[in-house]
C-alpha positions as CSV (number, residue, x, y, z in Angstrom):
1,M,0.0,0.0,0.0
2,T,1.1,3.6,-0.8
3,G,0.4,6.3,1.8
4,I,-0.3,9.8,0.5
5,V,0.7,12.2,3.2
6,D,-2.0,14.8,3.8
7,Y,-0.6,18.0,5.3
8,G,-3.5,20.2,4.1
9,T,-2.2,21.3,0.7
10,G,-2.3,20.1,-2.8
11,N,-3.4,17.6,-5.3
12,L,-4.1,14.6,-3.1
13,R,-7.0,13.1,-5.0
14,S,-5.4,13.3,-8.4
15,V,-2.3,11.5,-7.2
16,Q,-4.5,8.9,-5.5
17,K,-6.6,8.4,-8.6
18,A,-3.5,7.9,-10.8
19,L,-2.0,5.3,-8.4
20,E,-5.3,3.5,-8.1
21,Y,-5.6,3.4,-11.9
22,L,-2.3,1.5,-11.8
23,G,-3.9,-1.0,-9.4
24,E,-2.1,0.3,-6.3
25,K,-3.9,0.4,-3.0
26,T,-3.7,3.8,-1.4
27,I,-4.6,5.7,1.8
28,V,-4.7,9.5,2.1
29,S,-4.0,10.5,5.7
30,S,-2.1,12.7,8.2
31,D,-2.5,10.0,10.9
32,M,1.0,8.6,11.5
33,R,-0.4,5.3,12.8
34,A,-2.3,4.8,9.5
35,L,0.7,5.7,7.4
36,D,2.9,3.3,9.4
37,G,1.2,0.4,7.5
38,C,2.3,1.7,4.1
39,R,5.3,0.4,2.3
40,R,5.8,3.6,0.3
41,L,4.9,7.3,0.9
42,V,4.1,10.2,-1.4
43,L,4.4,13.8,-0.3
44,P,2.5,15.8,-2.9
45,G,1.8,19.5,-2.8
46,V,1.0,22.8,-4.4
47,G,1.4,26.3,-3.0
48,S,4.1,28.2,-1.1
49,F,7.1,26.6,0.7
50,G,6.6,28.4,4.0
51,A,2.9,27.6,4.3
52,G,3.6,24.0,3.3
53,M,6.4,23.5,5.8
54,E,4.3,25.1,8.5
55,N,1.5,22.6,7.8
56,V,3.9,19.7,7.9
57,K,5.3,20.9,11.3
58,R,1.9,21.6,12.8
59,A,0.8,18.1,12.0
60,G,4.0,16.7,13.5
61,L,4.9,15.1,10.2
62,D,8.4,16.6,9.8
63,G,10.0,14.2,12.3
64,Y,7.9,11.4,11.0
65,V,8.9,11.8,7.4
66,R,12.6,12.1,8.4
67,R,12.3,8.8,10.4
68,R,10.4,6.9,7.7
69,V,12.7,7.8,4.8
70,A,15.5,5.8,6.5
71,D,13.8,2.6,5.3
72,T,10.8,3.6,3.2
73,P,10.7,4.9,-0.4
74,L,9.3,8.5,-0.4
75,L,8.2,10.4,-3.5
76,G,7.9,14.2,-3.3
77,I,5.9,15.8,-6.1
78,C,6.2,19.6,-6.9
79,L,6.1,21.4,-3.6
80,G,6.6,18.1,-1.9
81,M,9.9,17.7,-3.7
82,Q,11.0,21.2,-2.7
83,L,10.2,20.5,1.0
84,F,12.9,17.7,0.8
85,L,15.5,20.5,0.4
86,S,17.4,22.2,3.2
87,A,15.8,25.6,2.7
88,S,13.8,27.9,0.4
89,A,14.0,31.6,-0.6
90,E,10.3,31.7,-1.4
91,E,8.7,34.7,0.4
92,G,11.5,34.8,3.0
93,E,13.9,32.3,4.4
94,F,12.5,28.9,5.4
95,E,14.0,25.7,6.6
96,G,13.0,22.5,4.8
97,L,13.1,18.8,5.8
98,D,16.8,18.7,4.8
99,L,16.5,15.2,3.2
100,I,18.5,16.4,0.2
101,Q,20.9,19.3,0.5
102,G,20.0,22.3,-1.6
103,R,17.7,25.3,-1.8
104,A,14.5,26.3,-3.6
105,E,15.3,29.4,-5.7
106,R,13.1,31.6,-7.9
107,F,13.7,31.5,-11.6
108,A,15.5,34.7,-12.6
109,R,14.4,34.6,-16.3
110,G,11.4,33.6,-18.4
111,K,7.7,33.8,-17.7
112,I,6.8,32.9,-14.2
113,P,5.5,30.4,-13.4
114,H,7.2,27.9,-15.7
115,M,4.0,26.2,-16.8
116,G,3.2,23.5,-19.3
117,W,5.0,20.5,-20.9
118,N,8.7,20.3,-20.9
119,G,11.3,17.6,-21.4
120,V,13.4,15.8,-18.8
121,T,16.9,14.8,-19.8
122,D,19.9,13.1,-18.1
123,M,17.5,10.8,-16.3
124,K,19.0,8.6,-13.7
125,G,17.6,6.0,-11.3
126,K,14.7,3.6,-10.9
127,L,12.0,6.2,-11.3
128,F,12.8,6.7,-15.0
129,A,13.2,3.0,-16.0
130,G,11.7,2.4,-19.4
131,L,11.3,6.2,-20.2
132,E,13.1,7.9,-23.1
133,D,15.5,10.7,-22.4
134,G,13.8,13.9,-23.2
135,E,10.3,12.6,-22.2
136,E,7.9,15.4,-21.5
137,F,6.1,16.0,-18.3
138,Y,3.7,18.7,-17.0
139,F,5.2,21.5,-14.9
140,V,3.7,24.4,-12.8
141,H,6.2,26.1,-10.6
142,S,8.1,29.4,-9.9
143,Y,10.9,28.0,-7.8
144,Y,13.4,25.2,-8.7
145,A,15.8,23.0,-6.8
146,D,19.3,24.4,-6.6
147,T,21.2,21.2,-5.6
148,A,24.4,19.3,-6.3
149,E,24.9,17.2,-9.4
150,E,25.1,14.1,-7.1
151,F,21.5,14.6,-6.1
152,T,20.2,15.4,-9.6
153,A,18.2,12.6,-11.2
154,G,16.9,14.6,-14.1
155,K,17.3,18.0,-15.7
156,T,15.0,20.4,-17.6
157,D,15.8,23.4,-19.6
158,Y,14.0,26.7,-18.8
159,F,16.3,29.6,-19.7
160,G,19.1,27.3,-18.4
161,A,19.1,23.8,-17.0
162,F,17.7,23.0,-13.5
163,A,17.2,19.8,-11.5
164,S,13.7,18.7,-12.3
165,A,14.2,15.4,-10.4
166,I,16.3,14.8,-7.3
167,A,17.2,11.7,-5.3
168,K,19.2,10.6,-2.3
169,G,18.8,7.2,-0.6
170,N,15.0,6.5,-0.3
171,A,14.0,10.1,-1.1
172,Y,12.9,10.7,-4.7
173,G,11.6,14.0,-5.9
174,V,10.1,15.4,-9.1
175,Q,9.3,19.0,-9.8
176,F,6.7,18.1,-12.4
177,H,3.3,16.5,-11.9
178,P,3.4,12.8,-13.0
179,E,-0.3,12.5,-12.2
180,K,-1.0,15.1,-14.9
181,S,1.6,13.8,-17.4
182,G,-0.2,11.1,-19.3
183,D,1.5,7.8,-20.1
184,A,5.0,9.0,-19.1
185,G,3.7,10.1,-15.7
186,L,1.9,6.9,-15.1
187,R,5.0,4.9,-16.0
188,L,7.0,6.9,-13.5
189,L,4.4,6.3,-10.7
190,E,4.4,2.6,-11.6
191,N,8.1,2.5,-11.3
192,F,7.8,4.1,-7.9
193,T,5.4,1.4,-6.7
194,R,8.0,-1.2,-7.7
195,I,10.7,0.3,-5.5
């Protein structure tokens, strides 16, 4: 079973529907006891970093996520991925979960938000098994992960290359929305359920 972590923000139902379409049993919950029974966790999200992190802390899920990722695959989607980082410059300075070292920084060029279909290249790791380099996914974001090459699992070009997928240990993050990305997104989610 895959647990979708509910911290009061985001696209919970669309992620749940996509996983259930693949035949995966899911639960959407903020109850740590319910999430304990899950073999994988998804941290989705839309909105601002500060508000998202505040919700995670208020629900007591920050420590829980940090503990679980030691032995449980965890997928962060969009804001969920950014919360994996050490910090964010969105609307001030905020600390993140620090699962992957880096910062969320605002795009300096181009139309903001970066919205629509864009390709992912330099794909590495289990999430991208069976996907072609340059496969397109759906993006909606104004901030990106500024992180080291060693944590970069995929890159996208938007007035310069940025890390559109990150990974470290059991933590996997994607800036795009696989649940809104057609067959490629479903393949990525299916890959995650096999980790």
